N, C-alpha and C positions, 0 to 999 in steps of 0.2 A: 170678421171683414174689414178690411182696408183695401180702401178707394184714394186712387192717386189723379189730378190732376196738376197739368202743367200750362202756367199763363206766362205770356213772353208780352211784358210792358215796355215802350220807350219813355226814356224821360230825355227833361233839356239837358241837365246837368247838375253840376252843386246846387245843392238843397232844393232841391224839385222834390216836389212831395203829394205823393198820389195817394188817393182814395179806394184803397183794395176792395172794402168790407161786401158790396153790393155781388161783385165775383165772386168774395171766397165763399157765403149766403147763398149761391148758385152750386161751387162745387158739393159744398153741405147737401142740399138739396138734390144733385143727382148723383150724390151716395145713397141713399136712402136710409141712411144712418141714422136713428132717432136716437141714441144713448150711447157717449162715446168723446171723444177729441180731435178736434182740428188742431194738425200741424202745419202753421206757415215756415214755408223759408225760402232766401232769397240767395239763388247760386253769386257769389262774390264775394268781395275782401274792402269795398268800395262802397256799401248799400246795405241797409238798416231793413227791418222790418219791428216796428213797433204800432202801439194802439193811443192816440190823441184823440179830442173833441175838432171835429176834421171843421175849425172855421178863421176868417182872413184875419184876425188878433193872433192865432196862435199859428197859423201860417208864416207870419213875421216873427212872431218871440219865439220860435222854434232856432231858425237861422240866426240871429241877434245871437242865441246863448250857445251855440254853438260856438259859434267867433267870439263868445267869452271866453270861455271853456278850451278850445284847442281852435287858439288863431292858426290864421294862413301862413302869415307873414314872418313867423319864426323859424329856425334852422330845424328841418327834420335828419336823423339818420339815412332815413328814406328816401331819401333828394339824394342822397353820394353815392347811393348805390346804382339808383332807378333814373337820374336826371330827370323825373315823368312831372315831378313838381305837388304832387299829390299824396306824400306823407300824412298831412292832416286831415285828408280824408279816412285812410286806412284806421290812425289815431281814433277820429270819429266814432267810426262802424264799429270797433271792438267793444266800444265803451256804449252803443245801440243796441247792439247784436244783430245778426241775421235771422231770428226766427224768431216764433210766436206760438204759445199753445194755447189753443179757449178752449171750455168744455163743451160739447154740444148734450144741450138737453131738451126733449122733446123733437129733436130734429131741425132744431134752430142751436145757432152760436149765440151762447150766453154771456153777450155783452150788453154793457151799459147803457142807458137812453143815449149819451154826448160823448160814445167808445166808439170812434171808427179802427178798420185796420185798416194801416200805411204805410207803403211803402218812401220812403226818404235816401233817394239820389246822394251820393256824399262826396263822389265822383267828380273831377274838374269839368269834364267836358259830356256831352250825353251819351248813354247808354240804352243800349238795348237787353232787358234784364229776362231773365228766366224767374220765376216764380214756384217752384211748388207749395201745392197745398194737399196734404192727407188725411180723410177724415178714417178715424178706427174709431170700433164698436159695433154696437149690434144697431 
């Protein structure tokens, strides 16, 4: 059996981190699937889906780490093509990725105690994002 729901979320722009865990848990519950997998995918090339301990310190550490690894203030060839100033956003998203898959066991996501599913907005402006949640199993 396959159950799919599409969520729409509003972001505030660059490195806004949204906790989607409860929404994804609701989709799993709605699916009635007891054993299987849950795939979470954000549509777009400047956002990412990952897991993190959703707490204030990490909400500051993640943007700081992204800036150290993929700084905004350097030249990106993407800028030459589109002149939109978000080359670093695309590079960051390509490393973080747009989806994750989590096992479903006993009708619940098999997440650790301090593990939440988050969307990381990497574009330089606020966006409306579609997040596809697909639960597969029996």
